[in-house]
PQR file with spaces between the fields and no chain letter, atoms N, CA, C, O and H, PARSE charges and radii, in Angstrom:
ATOM       1  N    MET     1     -94.989   26.507   23.415 -0.4000 1.5000
ATOM       2  CA   MET     1     -93.806   27.190   22.924 -0.0000 2.0000
ATOM       3  C    MET     1     -92.747   27.180   24.036  0.5500 1.7000
ATOM       4  O    MET     1     -93.051   27.399   25.209 -0.5500 1.4000
ATOM       5  N    THR     2     -91.522   26.924   23.642 -0.4000 1.5000
ATOM       6  CA   THR     2     -90.450   26.854   24.626 -0.0000 2.0000
ATOM       7  C    THR     2     -90.010   28.267   25.029  0.5500 1.7000
ATOM       8  O    THR     2     -90.346   29.249   24.367 -0.5500 1.4000
ATOM       9  H    THR     2     -91.275   26.745   22.689  0.4000 1.0000
ATOM      10  N    ILE     3     -89.267   28.344   26.104 -0.4000 1.5000
ATOM      11  CA   ILE     3     -88.781   29.635   26.595 -0.0000 2.0000
ATOM      12  C    ILE     3     -87.870   30.298   25.565  0.5500 1.7000
ATOM      13  O    ILE     3     -87.946   31.505   25.339 -0.5500 1.4000
ATOM      14  H    ILE     3     -88.994   27.546   26.642  0.4000 1.0000
ATOM      15  N    ILE     4     -87.018   29.503   24.950 -0.4000 1.5000
ATOM      16  CA   ILE     4     -86.101   30.084   23.954 -0.0000 2.0000
ATOM      17  C    ILE     4     -86.859   30.620   22.743  0.5500 1.7000
ATOM      18  O    ILE     4     -86.470   31.637   22.169 -0.5500 1.4000
ATOM      19  H    ILE     4     -86.956   28.522   25.133  0.4000 1.0000
ATOM      20  N    GLN     5     -87.935   29.946   22.352 -0.4000 1.5000
ATOM      21  CA   GLN     5     -88.748   30.430   21.242 -0.0000 2.0000
ATOM      22  C    GLN     5     -89.425   31.754   21.617  0.5500 1.7000
ATOM      23  O    GLN     5     -89.498   32.675   20.803 -0.5500 1.4000
ATOM      24  H    GLN     5     -88.251   29.120   22.818  0.4000 1.0000
ATOM      25  N    GLU     6     -89.914   31.836   22.846 -0.4000 1.5000
ATOM      26  CA   GLU     6     -90.539   33.072   23.316 -0.0000 2.0000
ATOM      27  C    GLU     6     -89.529   34.219   23.324  0.5500 1.7000
ATOM      28  O    GLU     6     -89.851   35.336   22.919 -0.5500 1.4000
ATOM      29  H    GLU     6     -89.855   31.088   23.507  0.4000 1.0000
ATOM      30  N    LYS     7     -88.303   33.942   23.788 -0.4000 1.5000
ATOM      31  CA   LYS     7     -87.261   34.970   23.794 -0.0000 2.0000
ATOM      32  C    LYS     7     -86.953   35.430   22.378  0.5500 1.7000
ATOM      33  O    LYS     7     -86.796   36.625   22.126 -0.5500 1.4000
ATOM      34  H    LYS     7     -88.042   33.035   24.117  0.4000 1.0000
ATOM      35  N    ALA     8     -86.868   34.478   21.456 -0.4000 1.5000
ATOM      36  CA   ALA     8     -86.570   34.812   20.063 -0.0000 2.0000
ATOM      37  C    ALA     8     -87.663   35.703   19.475  0.5500 1.7000
ATOM      38  O    ALA     8     -87.367   36.682   18.790 -0.5500 1.4000
ATOM      39  H    ALA     8     -86.996   33.508   21.661  0.4000 1.0000
ATOM      40  N    ILE     9     -88.898   35.371   19.737 -0.4000 1.5000
ATOM      41  CA   ILE     9     -90.013   36.163   19.213 -0.0000 2.0000
ATOM      42  C    ILE     9     -89.985   37.575   19.779  0.5500 1.7000
ATOM      43  O    ILE     9     -90.197   38.544   19.050 -0.5500 1.4000
ATOM      44  H    ILE     9     -89.138   34.576   20.293  0.4000 1.0000
ATOM      45  N    LEU    10     -89.724   37.693   21.079 -0.4000 1.5000
ATOM      46  CA   LEU    10     -89.646   39.020   21.688 -0.0000 2.0000
ATOM      47  C    LEU    10     -88.524   39.855   21.061  0.5500 1.7000
ATOM      48  O    LEU    10     -88.700   41.046   20.805 -0.5500 1.4000
ATOM      49  H    LEU    10     -89.552   36.906   21.671  0.4000 1.0000
ATOM      50  N    LEU    11     -87.385   39.231   20.820 -0.4000 1.5000
ATOM      51  CA   LEU    11     -86.273   39.952   20.197 -0.0000 2.0000
ATOM      52  C    LEU    11     -86.595   40.339   18.755  0.5500 1.7000
ATOM      53  O    LEU    11     -86.317   41.460   18.326 -0.5500 1.4000
ATOM      54  H    LEU    11     -87.242   38.264   21.029  0.4000 1.0000
ATOM      55  N    ILE    12     -87.174   39.416   18.023 -0.4000 1.5000
ATOM      56  CA   ILE    12     -87.501   39.669   16.616 -0.0000 2.0000
ATOM      57  C    ILE    12     -88.538   40.782   16.487  0.5500 1.7000
ATOM      58  O    ILE    12     -88.468   41.599   15.568 -0.5500 1.4000
ATOM      59  H    ILE    12     -87.400   38.506   18.371  0.4000 1.0000
ATOM      60  N    GLN    13     -89.489   40.809   17.401 -0.4000 1.5000
ATOM      61  CA   GLN    13     -90.533   41.840   17.335 -0.0000 2.0000
ATOM      62  C    GLN    13     -89.956   43.246   17.482  0.5500 1.7000
ATOM      63  O    GLN    13     -90.576   44.219   17.054 -0.5500 1.4000
ATOM      64  H    GLN    13     -89.545   40.146   18.147  0.4000 1.0000
ATOM      65  N    GLN    14     -88.789   43.354   18.078 -0.4000 1.5000
ATOM      66  CA   GLN    14     -88.170   44.667   18.280 -0.0000 2.0000
ATOM      67  C    GLN    14     -87.319   45.109   17.090  0.5500 1.7000
ATOM      68  O    GLN    14     -86.888   46.261   17.030 -0.5500 1.4000
ATOM      69  H    GLN    14     -88.285   42.563   18.426  0.4000 1.0000
ATOM      70  N    LEU    15     -87.076   44.205   16.149 -0.4000 1.5000
ATOM      71  CA   LEU    15     -86.193   44.512   15.022 -0.0000 2.0000
ATOM      72  C    LEU    15     -86.960   45.149   13.867  0.5500 1.7000
ATOM      73  O    LEU    15     -88.147   44.884   13.678 -0.5500 1.4000
ATOM      74  H    LEU    15     -87.425   43.270   16.198  0.4000 1.0000
ATOM      75  N    PRO    16     -86.269   45.993   13.095 -0.5600 1.5000
ATOM      76  CA   PRO    16     -86.890   46.518   11.873  0.2800 2.0000
ATOM      77  C    PRO    16     -86.971   45.401   10.820  0.5500 1.7000
ATOM      78  O    PRO    16     -86.262   44.398   10.903 -0.5500 1.4000
ATOM      79  N    ASP    17     -87.836   45.597    9.847 -0.4000 1.5000
ATOM      80  CA   ASP    17     -88.082   44.559    8.843 -0.0000 2.0000
ATOM      81  C    ASP    17     -86.833   44.146    8.077  0.5500 1.7000
ATOM      82  O    ASP    17     -86.671   42.968    7.758 -0.5500 1.4000
ATOM      83  H    ASP    17     -88.411   46.412    9.780  0.4000 1.0000
ATOM      84  N    ASP    18     -85.946   45.093    7.777 -0.4000 1.5000
ATOM      85  CA   ASP    18     -84.756   44.737    7.004 -0.0000 2.0000
ATOM      86  C    ASP    18     -83.849   43.786    7.790  0.5500 1.7000
ATOM      87  O    ASP    18     -83.214   42.909    7.205 -0.5500 1.4000
ATOM      88  H    ASP    18     -86.077   46.050    8.036  0.4000 1.0000
ATOM      89  N    LYS    19     -83.789   43.955    9.093 -0.4000 1.5000
ATOM      90  CA   LYS    19     -82.978   43.048    9.924 -0.0000 2.0000
ATOM      91  C    LYS    19     -83.647   41.674   10.014  0.5500 1.7000
ATOM      92  O    LYS    19     -82.971   40.645    9.998 -0.5500 1.4000
ATOM      93  H    LYS    19     -84.305   44.667    9.569  0.4000 1.0000
ATOM      94  N    ILE    20     -84.960   41.665   10.107 -0.4000 1.5000
ATOM      95  CA   ILE    20     -85.698   40.396   10.147 -0.0000 2.0000
ATOM      96  C    ILE    20     -85.491   39.646    8.832  0.5500 1.7000
ATOM      97  O    ILE    20     -85.299   38.430    8.833 -0.5500 1.4000
ATOM      98  H    ILE    20     -85.510   42.500   10.120  0.4000 1.0000
ATOM      99  N    GLN    21     -85.529   40.368    7.713 -0.4000 1.5000
ATOM     100  CA   GLN    21     -85.308   39.732    6.414 -0.0000 2.0000
ATOM     101  C    GLN    21     -83.902   39.153    6.335  0.5500 1.7000
ATOM     102  O    GLN    21     -83.705   38.070    5.784 -0.5500 1.4000
ATOM     103  H    GLN    21     -85.684   41.356    7.712  0.4000 1.0000
ATOM     104  N    ALA    22     -82.923   39.869    6.883 -0.4000 1.5000
ATOM     105  CA   ALA    22     -81.548   39.367    6.885 -0.0000 2.0000
ATOM     106  C    ALA    22     -81.451   38.074    7.694  0.5500 1.7000
ATOM     107  O    ALA    22     -80.746   37.145    7.302 -0.5500 1.4000
ATOM     108  H    ALA    22     -83.083   40.749    7.330  0.4000 1.0000
ATOM     109  N    ILE    23     -82.152   38.018    8.809 -0.4000 1.5000
ATOM     110  CA   ILE    23     -82.167   36.801    9.639 -0.0000 2.0000
ATOM     111  C    ILE    23     -82.815   35.653    8.866  0.5500 1.7000
ATOM     112  O    ILE    23     -82.304   34.533    8.864 -0.5500 1.4000
ATOM     113  H    ILE    23     -82.725   38.774    9.127  0.4000 1.0000
ATOM     114  N    ILE    24     -83.934   35.932    8.215 -0.4000 1.5000
ATOM     115  CA   ILE    24     -84.627   34.907    7.431 -0.0000 2.0000
ATOM     116  C    ILE    24     -83.716   34.396    6.320  0.5500 1.7000
ATOM     117  O    ILE    24     -83.617   33.190    6.098 -0.5500 1.4000
ATOM     118  H    ILE    24     -84.350   36.841    8.216  0.4000 1.0000
ATOM     119  N    ASP    25     -83.055   35.313    5.626 -0.4000 1.5000
ATOM     120  CA   ASP    25     -82.151   34.917    4.542 -0.0000 2.0000
ATOM     121  C    ASP    25     -81.021   34.035    5.062  0.5500 1.7000
ATOM     122  O    ASP    25     -80.667   33.039    4.430 -0.5500 1.4000
ATOM     123  H    ASP    25     -83.136   36.293    5.806  0.4000 1.0000
ATOM     124  N    GLU    26     -80.463   34.392    6.198 -0.4000 1.5000
ATOM     125  CA   GLU    26     -79.360   33.614    6.786 -0.0000 2.0000
ATOM     126  C    GLU    26     -79.839   32.214    7.185  0.5500 1.7000
ATOM     127  O    GLU    26     -79.147   31.224    6.947 -0.5500 1.4000
ATOM     128  H    GLU    26     -80.750   35.201    6.711  0.4000 1.0000
ATOM     129  N    ILE    27     -81.009   32.142    7.784 -0.4000 1.5000
ATOM     130  CA   ILE    27     -81.557   30.835    8.181 -0.0000 2.0000
ATOM     131  C    ILE    27     -81.795   29.965    6.952  0.5500 1.7000
ATOM     132  O    ILE    27     -81.469   28.778    6.951 -0.5500 1.4000
ATOM     133  H    ILE    27     -81.571   32.946    7.978  0.4000 1.0000
ATOM     134  N    MET    28     -82.360   30.556    5.915 -0.4000 1.5000
ATOM     135  CA   MET    28     -82.636   29.792    4.695 -0.0000 2.0000
ATOM     136  C    MET    28     -81.343   29.338    4.034  0.5500 1.7000
ATOM     137  O    MET    28     -81.264   28.209    3.548 -0.5500 1.4000
ATOM     138  H    MET    28     -82.625   31.520    5.915  0.4000 1.0000
ATOM     139  N    LEU    29     -80.326   30.199    4.006 -0.4000 1.5000
ATOM     140  CA   LEU    29     -79.042   29.829    3.421 -0.0000 2.0000
ATOM     141  C    LEU    29     -78.393   28.704    4.225  0.5500 1.7000
ATOM     142  O    LEU    29     -77.876   27.742    3.658 -0.5500 1.4000
ATOM     143  H    LEU    29     -80.390   31.116    4.401  0.4000 1.0000
ATOM     144  N    THR    30     -78.425   28.832    5.531 -0.4000 1.5000
ATOM     145  CA   THR    30     -77.850   27.805    6.400 -0.0000 2.0000
ATOM     146  C    THR    30     -78.554   26.468    6.192  0.5500 1.7000
ATOM     147  O    THR    30     -77.901   25.427    6.120 -0.5500 1.4000
ATOM     148  H    THR    30     -78.845   29.613    5.993  0.4000 1.0000
ATOM     149  N    GLU    31     -79.868   26.489    6.095 -0.4000 1.5000
ATOM     150  CA   GLU    31     -80.630   25.256    5.868 -0.0000 2.0000
ATOM     151  C    GLU    31     -80.314   24.669    4.503  0.5500 1.7000
ATOM     152  O    GLU    31     -80.180   23.452    4.368 -0.5500 1.4000
ATOM     153  H    GLU    31     -80.399   27.335    6.153  0.4000 1.0000
ATOM     154  N    PHE    32     -80.192   25.523    3.482 -0.4000 1.5000
ATOM     155  CA   PHE    32     -79.855   25.053    2.136 -0.0000 2.0000
ATOM     156  C    PHE    32     -78.483   24.379    2.143  0.5500 1.7000
ATOM     157  O    PHE    32     -78.313   23.299    1.578 -0.5500 1.4000
ATOM     158  H    PHE    32     -80.301   26.511    3.592  0.4000 1.0000
ATOM     159  N    ILE    33     -77.508   25.021    2.784 -0.4000 1.5000
ATOM     160  CA   ILE    33     -76.154   24.459    2.845 -0.0000 2.0000
ATOM     161  C    ILE    33     -76.175   23.125    3.570  0.5500 1.7000
ATOM     162  O    ILE    33     -75.519   22.174    3.145 -0.5500 1.4000
ATOM     163  H    ILE    33     -77.645   25.899    3.243  0.4000 1.0000
ATOM     164  N    HIS    34     -76.926   23.051    4.663 -0.4000 1.5000
ATOM     165  CA   HIS    34     -77.024   21.795    5.416 -0.0000 2.0000
ATOM     166  C    HIS    34     -77.635   20.692    4.550  0.5500 1.7000
ATOM     167  O    HIS    34     -77.121   19.575    4.504 -0.5500 1.4000
ATOM     168  H    HIS    34     -77.458   23.823    5.008  0.4000 1.0000
ATOM     169  N    GLN    35     -78.728   21.012    3.869 -0.4000 1.5000
ATOM     170  CA   GLN    35     -79.384   20.015    3.016 -0.0000 2.0000
ATOM     171  C    GLN    35     -78.464   19.571    1.886  0.5500 1.7000
ATOM     172  O    GLN    35     -78.455   18.400    1.508 -0.5500 1.4000
ATOM     173  H    GLN    35     -79.146   21.919    3.906  0.4000 1.0000
ATOM     174  N    GLU    36     -77.696   20.505    1.354 -0.4000 1.5000
ATOM     175  CA   GLU    36     -76.762   20.188    0.273 -0.0000 2.0000
ATOM     176  C    GLU    36     -75.685   19.220    0.772  0.5500 1.7000
ATOM     177  O    GLU    36     -75.324   18.274    0.072 -0.5500 1.4000
ATOM     178  H    GLU    36     -77.703   21.457    1.661  0.4000 1.0000
ATOM     179  N    ARG    37     -75.178   19.461    1.981 -0.4000 1.5000
ATOM     180  CA   ARG    37     -74.163   18.568    2.556 -0.0000 2.0000
ATOM     181  C    ARG    37     -74.737   17.179    2.791  0.5500 1.7000
ATOM     182  O    ARG    37     -74.102   16.172    2.480 -0.5500 1.4000
ATOM     183  H    ARG    37     -75.472   20.230    2.549  0.4000 1.0000
ATOM     184  N    VAL    38     -75.946   17.135    3.344 -0.4000 1.5000
ATOM     185  CA   VAL    38     -76.590   15.845    3.590 -0.0000 2.0000
ATOM     186  C    VAL    38     -76.801   15.122    2.266  0.5500 1.7000
ATOM     187  O    VAL    38     -76.558   13.919    2.164 -0.5500 1.4000
ATOM     188  H    VAL    38     -76.462   17.954    3.596  0.4000 1.0000
ATOM     189  N    SER    39     -77.251   15.848    1.262 -0.4000 1.5000
ATOM     190  CA   SER    39     -77.491   15.256   -0.046 -0.0000 2.0000
ATOM     191  C    SER    39     -76.193   14.710   -0.641  0.5500 1.7000
ATOM     192  O    SER    39     -76.171   13.606   -1.183 -0.5500 1.4000
ATOM     193  H    SER    39     -77.449   16.825    1.345  0.4000 1.0000
ATOM     194  N    ASN    40     -75.125   15.480   -0.538 -0.4000 1.5000
ATOM     195  CA   ASN    40     -73.836   15.024   -1.069 -0.0000 2.0000
ATOM     196  C    ASN    40     -73.341   13.782   -0.336  0.5500 1.7000
ATOM     197  O    ASN    40     -72.795   12.869   -0.956 -0.5500 1.4000
ATOM     198  H    ASN    40     -75.143   16.377   -0.098  0.4000 1.0000
ATOM     199  N    LYS    41     -73.528   13.749    0.967 -0.4000 1.5000
ATOM     200  CA   LYS    41     -73.111   12.581    1.745 -0.0000 2.0000
ATOM     201  C    LYS    41     -73.927   11.350    1.354  0.5500 1.7000
ATOM     202  O    LYS    41     -73.390   10.249    1.235 -0.5500 1.4000
ATOM     203  H    LYS    41     -73.971   14.491    1.470  0.4000 1.0000
ATOM     204  N    LYS    42     -75.232   11.551    1.157 -0.4000 1.5000
ATOM     205  CA   LYS    42     -76.084   10.432    0.752 -0.0000 2.0000
ATOM     206  C    LYS    42     -75.686    9.924   -0.632  0.5500 1.7000
ATOM     207  O    LYS    42     -75.632    8.717   -0.867 -0.5500 1.4000
ATOM     208  H    LYS    42     -75.668   12.445    1.254  0.4000 1.0000
ATOM     209  N    LYS    43     -75.410   10.855   -1.542 -0.4000 1.5000
ATOM     210  CA   LYS    43     -74.992   10.458   -2.888 -0.0000 2.0000
ATOM     211  C    LYS    43     -73.690    9.662   -2.836  0.5500 1.7000
ATOM     212  O    LYS    43     -73.546    8.645   -3.515 -0.5500 1.4000
ATOM     213  H    LYS    43     -75.454   11.836   -1.351  0.4000 1.0000
ATOM     214  N    ALA    44     -72.752   10.130   -2.029 -0.4000 1.5000
ATOM     215  CA   ALA    44     -71.470    9.431   -1.918 -0.0000 2.0000
ATOM     216  C    ALA    44     -71.673    8.039   -1.329  0.5500 1.7000
ATOM     217  O    ALA    44     -71.059    7.075   -1.786 -0.5500 1.4000
ATOM     218  H    ALA    44     -72.869   10.956   -1.477  0.4000 1.0000
ATOM     219  N    PHE    45     -72.530    7.932   -0.320 -0.4000 1.5000
ATOM     220  CA   PHE    45     -72.787    6.632    0.286 -0.0000 2.0000
ATOM     221  C    PHE    45     -73.449    5.686   -0.709  0.5500 1.7000
ATOM     222  O    PHE    45     -73.082    4.513   -0.791 -0.5500 1.4000
ATOM     223  H    PHE    45     -73.029    8.715    0.051  0.4000 1.0000
ATOM     224  N    LEU    46     -74.419    6.189   -1.462 -0.4000 1.5000
ATOM     225  CA   LEU    46     -75.086    5.356   -2.461 -0.0000 2.0000
ATOM     226  C    LEU    46     -74.103    4.897   -3.526  0.5500 1.7000
ATOM     227  O    LEU    46     -74.181    3.769   -4.013 -0.5500 1.4000
ATOM     228  H    LEU    46     -74.716    7.142   -1.396  0.4000 1.0000
ATOM     229  N    LYS    47     -73.178    5.781   -3.883 -0.4000 1.5000
ATOM     230  CA   LYS    47     -72.157    5.424   -4.866 -0.0000 2.0000
ATOM     231  C    LYS    47     -71.274    4.300   -4.314  0.5500 1.7000
ATOM     232  O    LYS    47     -70.927    3.365   -5.037 -0.5500 1.4000
ATOM     233  H    LYS    47     -73.115    6.697   -3.487  0.4000 1.0000
ATOM     234  N    LEU    48     -70.918    4.395   -3.050 -0.4000 1.5000
ATOM     235  CA   LEU    48     -70.113    3.339   -2.430 -0.0000 2.0000
ATOM     236  C    LEU    48     -70.878    2.021   -2.365  0.5500 1.7000
ATOM     237  O    LEU    48     -70.316    0.951   -2.601 -0.5500 1.4000
ATOM     238  H    LEU    48     -71.199    5.154   -2.463  0.4000 1.0000
ATOM     239  N    GLU    49     -72.157    2.112   -2.044 -0.4000 1.5000
ATOM     240  CA   GLU    49     -72.968    0.895   -1.966 -0.0000 2.0000
ATOM     241  C    GLU    49     -73.044    0.183   -3.314  0.5500 1.7000
ATOM     242  O    GLU    49     -73.125   -1.045   -3.365 -0.5500 1.4000
ATOM     243  H    GLU    49     -72.613    2.980   -1.852  0.4000 1.0000
ATOM     244  N    LYS    50     -73.021    0.945   -4.401 -0.4000 1.5000
ATOM     245  CA   LYS    50     -73.122    0.352   -5.729 -0.0000 2.0000
ATOM     246  C    LYS    50     -71.857   -0.400   -6.127  0.5500 1.7000
ATOM     247  O    LYS    50     -71.887   -1.275   -6.992 -0.5500 1.4000
ATOM     248  H    LYS    50     -72.956    1.942   -4.360  0.4000 1.0000
ATOM     249  N    LEU    51     -70.758   -0.049   -5.492 -0.4000 1.5000
ATOM     250  CA   LEU    51     -69.512   -0.753   -5.809 -0.0000 2.0000
ATOM     251  C    LEU    51     -69.641   -2.210   -5.388  0.5500 1.7000
ATOM     252  O    LEU    51     -69.975   -2.511   -4.241 -0.5500 1.4000
ATOM     253  H    LEU    51     -70.734    0.663   -4.790  0.4000 1.0000
ATOM     254  N    ASP    52     -69.384   -3.072   -6.292 -0.4000 1.5000
ATOM     255  CA   ASP    52     -69.463   -4.502   -5.991 -0.0000 2.0000
ATOM     256  C    ASP    52     -68.041   -5.027   -5.911  0.5500 1.7000
ATOM     257  O    ASP    52     -67.476   -5.503   -6.896 -0.5500 1.4000
ATOM     258  H    ASP    52     -69.114   -2.827   -7.223  0.4000 1.0000
ATOM     259  N    LEU    53     -67.483   -4.931   -4.731 -0.4000 1.5000
ATOM     260  CA   LEU    53     -66.104   -5.348   -4.541 -0.0000 2.0000
ATOM     261  C    LEU    53     -66.049   -6.815   -4.133  0.5500 1.7000
ATOM     262  O    LEU    53     -66.635   -7.223   -3.130 -0.5500 1.4000
ATOM     263  H    LEU    53     -67.942   -4.544   -3.931  0.4000 1.0000
ATOM     264  N    ASP    54     -65.350   -7.576   -4.916 -0.4000 1.5000
ATOM     265  CA   ASP    54     -65.138   -8.981   -4.568 -0.0000 2.0000
ATOM     266  C    ASP    54     -63.783   -9.084   -3.880  0.5500 1.7000
ATOM     267  O    ASP    54     -62.746   -9.231   -4.526 -0.5500 1.4000
ATOM     268  H    ASP    54     -64.874   -7.245   -5.731  0.4000 1.0000
ATOM     269  N    LEU    55     -63.819   -9.004   -2.575 -0.4000 1.5000
ATOM     270  CA   LEU    55     -62.586   -9.090   -1.801 -0.0000 2.0000
ATOM     271  C    LEU    55     -62.322  -10.533   -1.411  0.5500 1.7000
ATOM     272  O    LEU    55     -63.257  -11.305   -1.197 -0.5500 1.4000
ATOM     273  H    LEU    55     -64.661   -8.884   -2.050  0.4000 1.0000
ATOM     274  N    PRO    56     -61.072  -10.891   -1.319 -0.5600 1.5000
ATOM     275  CA   PRO    56     -60.759  -12.260   -0.903  0.2800 2.0000
ATOM     276  C    PRO    56     -61.226  -12.525    0.525  0.5500 1.7000
ATOM     277  O    PRO    56     -61.360  -11.604    1.332 -0.5500 1.4000
ATOM     278  N    GLU    57     -61.465  -13.772    0.813 -0.4000 1.5000
ATOM     279  CA   GLU    57     -61.937  -14.173    2.148 -0.0000 2.0000
ATOM     280  C    GLU    57     -60.980  -13.727    3.250  0.5500 1.7000
ATOM     281  O    GLU    57     -61.413  -13.361    4.342 -0.5500 1.4000
ATOM     282  H    GLU    57     -61.356  -14.520    0.158  0.4000 1.0000
ATOM     283  N    ASP    58     -59.685  -13.757    2.963 -0.4000 1.5000
ATOM     284  CA   ASP    58     -58.686  -13.438    3.983 -0.0000 2.0000
ATOM     285  C    ASP    58     -58.279  -11.958    3.960  0.5500 1.7000
ATOM     286  O    ASP    58     -57.221  -11.605    4.482 -0.5500 1.4000
ATOM     287  H    ASP    58     -59.333  -14.054    2.075  0.4000 1.0000
ATOM     288  N    PHE    59     -59.094  -11.102    3.368 -0.4000 1.5000
ATOM     289  CA   PHE    59     -58.780   -9.679    3.295 -0.0000 2.0000
ATOM     290  C    PHE    59     -58.778   -9.072    4.690  0.5500 1.7000
ATOM     291  O    PHE    59     -59.738   -9.232    5.444 -0.5500 1.4000
ATOM     292  H    PHE    59     -59.953  -11.389    2.943  0.4000 1.0000
ATOM     293  N    ASP    60     -57.698   -8.375    5.032 -0.4000 1.5000
ATOM     294  CA   ASP    60     -57.562   -7.745    6.345 -0.0000 2.0000
ATOM     295  C    ASP    60     -57.457   -6.229    6.140  0.5500 1.7000
ATOM     296  O    ASP    60     -56.394   -5.708    5.801 -0.5500 1.4000
ATOM     297  H    ASP    60     -56.919   -8.245    4.419  0.4000 1.0000
ATOM     298  N    ALA    61     -58.567   -5.540    6.348 -0.4000 1.5000
ATOM     299  CA   ALA    61     -58.626   -4.106    6.087 -0.0000 2.0000
ATOM     300  C    ALA    61     -57.628   -3.336    6.945  0.5500 1.7000
ATOM     301  O    ALA    61     -56.995   -2.396    6.463 -0.5500 1.4000
ATOM     302  H    ALA    61     -59.431   -5.963    6.623  0.4000 1.0000
ATOM     303  N    ASP    62     -57.482   -3.719    8.202 -0.4000 1.5000
ATOM     304  CA   ASP    62     -56.560   -3.013    9.093 -0.0000 2.0000
ATOM     305  C    ASP    62     -55.115   -3.102    8.613  0.5500 1.7000
ATOM     306  O    ASP    62     -54.391   -2.106    8.621 -0.5500 1.4000
ATOM     307  H    ASP    62     -57.996   -4.482    8.593  0.4000 1.0000
ATOM     308  N    SER    63     -54.704   -4.281    8.202 -0.4000 1.5000
ATOM     309  CA   SER    63     -53.324   -4.420    7.740 -0.0000 2.0000
ATOM     310  C    SER    63     -53.127   -3.709    6.400  0.5500 1.7000
ATOM     311  O    SER    63     -52.057   -3.156    6.149 -0.5500 1.4000
ATOM     312  H    SER    63     -55.292   -5.090    8.197  0.4000 1.0000
ATOM     313  N    GLU    64     -54.139   -3.717    5.544 -0.4000 1.5000
ATOM     314  CA   GLU    64     -54.054   -3.000    4.277 -0.0000 2.0000
ATOM     315  C    GLU    64     -53.941   -1.495    4.518  0.5500 1.7000
ATOM     316  O    GLU    64     -53.170   -0.808    3.849 -0.5500 1.4000
ATOM     317  H    GLU    64     -55.009   -4.167    5.747  0.4000 1.0000
ATOM     318  N    LEU    65     -54.717   -0.992    5.478 -0.4000 1.5000
ATOM     319  CA   LEU    65     -54.645    0.431    5.815 -0.0000 2.0000
ATOM     320  C    LEU    65     -53.267    0.787    6.359  0.5500 1.7000
ATOM     321  O    LEU    65     -52.667    1.778    5.943 -0.5500 1.4000
ATOM     322  H    LEU    65     -55.344   -1.551    6.021  0.4000 1.0000
ATOM     323  N    ALA    66     -52.774   -0.015    7.278 -0.4000 1.5000
ATOM     324  CA   ALA    66     -51.448    0.228    7.855 -0.0000 2.0000
ATOM     325  C    ALA    66     -50.377    0.227    6.767  0.5500 1.7000
ATOM     326  O    ALA    66     -49.481    1.071    6.765 -0.5500 1.4000
ATOM     327  H    ALA    66     -53.261   -0.820    7.615  0.4000 1.0000
ATOM     328  N    LYS    67     -50.478   -0.721    5.853 -0.4000 1.5000
ATOM     329  CA   LYS    67     -49.510   -0.828    4.758 -0.0000 2.0000
ATOM     330  C    LYS    67     -49.579    0.413    3.860  0.5500 1.7000
ATOM     331  O    LYS    67     -48.547    0.961    3.472 -0.5500 1.4000
ATOM     332  H    LYS    67     -51.205   -1.407    5.855  0.4000 1.0000
ATOM     333  N    ALA    68     -50.792    0.847    3.536 -0.4000 1.5000
ATOM     334  CA   ALA    68     -50.966    2.019    2.680 -0.0000 2.0000
ATOM     335  C    ALA    68     -50.459    3.283    3.363  0.5500 1.7000
ATOM     336  O    ALA    68     -49.835    4.131    2.726 -0.5500 1.4000
ATOM     337  H    ALA    68     -51.630    0.402    3.851  0.4000 1.0000
ATOM     338  N    MET    69     -50.728    3.406    4.664 -0.4000 1.5000
ATOM     339  CA   MET    69     -50.249    4.573    5.413 -0.0000 2.0000
ATOM     340  C    MET    69     -48.728    4.602    5.464  0.5500 1.7000
ATOM     341  O    MET    69     -48.109    5.658    5.338 -0.5500 1.4000
ATOM     342  H    MET    69     -51.235    2.717    5.181  0.4000 1.0000
ATOM     343  N    GLU    70     -48.144    3.440    5.649 -0.4000 1.5000
ATOM     344  CA   GLU    70     -46.686    3.359    5.704 -0.0000 2.0000
ATOM     345  C    GLU    70     -46.087    3.730    4.356  0.5500 1.7000
ATOM     346  O    GLU    70     -45.101    4.464    4.286 -0.5500 1.4000
ATOM     347  H    GLU    70     -48.647    2.582    5.752  0.4000 1.0000
ATOM     348  N    GLU    71     -46.691    3.216    3.279 -0.4000 1.5000
ATOM     349  CA   GLU    71     -46.172    3.504    1.948 -0.0000 2.0000
ATOM     350  C    GLU    71     -46.339    4.979    1.571  0.5500 1.7000
ATOM     351  O    GLU    71     -45.427    5.599    1.024 -0.5500 1.4000
ATOM     352  H    GLU    71     -47.492    2.620    3.335  0.4000 1.0000
ATOM     353  N    LYS    72     -47.498    5.517    1.869 -0.4000 1.5000
ATOM     354  CA   LYS    72     -47.773    6.885    1.422 -0.0000 2.0000
ATOM     355  C    LYS    72     -47.169    7.947    2.337  0.5500 1.7000
ATOM     356  O    LYS    72     -46.617    8.943    1.870 -0.5500 1.4000
ATOM     357  H    LYS    72     -48.239    5.013    2.313  0.4000 1.0000
ATOM     358  N    TYR    73     -47.279    7.721    3.650 -0.4000 1.5000
ATOM     359  CA   TYR    73     -46.877    8.763    4.597 -0.0000 2.0000
ATOM     360  C    TYR    73     -45.693    8.361    5.479  0.5500 1.7000
ATOM     361  O    TYR    73     -45.279    9.113    6.362 -0.5500 1.4000
ATOM     362  H    TYR    73     -47.727    6.911    4.030  0.4000 1.0000
ATOM     363  N    ASP    74     -45.169    7.193    5.233 -0.4000 1.5000
ATOM     364  CA   ASP    74     -44.066    6.674    6.052 -0.0000 2.0000
ATOM     365  C    ASP    74     -44.476    6.606    7.534  0.5500 1.7000
ATOM     366  O    ASP    74     -43.699    6.926    8.434 -0.5500 1.4000
ATOM     367  H    ASP    74     -45.506    6.582    4.516  0.4000 1.0000
ATOM     368  N    ILE    75     -45.726    6.177    7.746 -0.4000 1.5000
ATOM     369  CA   ILE    75     -46.261    6.045    9.103 -0.0000 2.0000
ATOM     370  C    ILE    75     -46.343    4.575    9.454  0.5500 1.7000
ATOM     371  O    ILE    75     -46.901    3.775    8.703 -0.5500 1.4000
ATOM     372  H    ILE    75     -46.357    5.917    7.015  0.4000 1.0000
ATOM     373  N    THR    76     -45.784    4.225   10.595 -0.4000 1.5000
ATOM     374  CA   THR    76     -45.898    2.841   11.080 -0.0000 2.0000
ATOM     375  C    THR    76     -46.722    2.840   12.346  0.5500 1.7000
ATOM     376  O    THR    76     -46.624    3.752   13.167 -0.5500 1.4000
ATOM     377  H    THR    76     -45.330    4.875   11.205  0.4000 1.0000
ATOM     378  N    SER    77     -47.533    1.814   12.500 -0.4000 1.5000
ATOM     379  CA   SER    77     -48.390    1.768   13.686 -0.0000 2.0000
ATOM     380  C    SER    77     -47.810    0.918   14.778  0.5500 1.7000
ATOM     381  O    SER    77     -48.415    0.781   15.841 -0.5500 1.4000
ATOM     382  H    SER    77     -47.613    1.073   11.834  0.4000 1.0000
């Protein structure tokens, strides 16, 4: 067990049960939110992978981005 884990256990042992339950609930909520974000990112990536884009051989992503930025936001690089 690491030093930080030992410190956490010592602190938790001093808390009343309702505070410990609140900590457990917060940890579980935080983990759920994290898993949900990871899941959403994976879903979005899989959706992008499914796109079958037939781009021309001479497609230049950088120039297309610059052009789009200039058109939409009046930004020149």
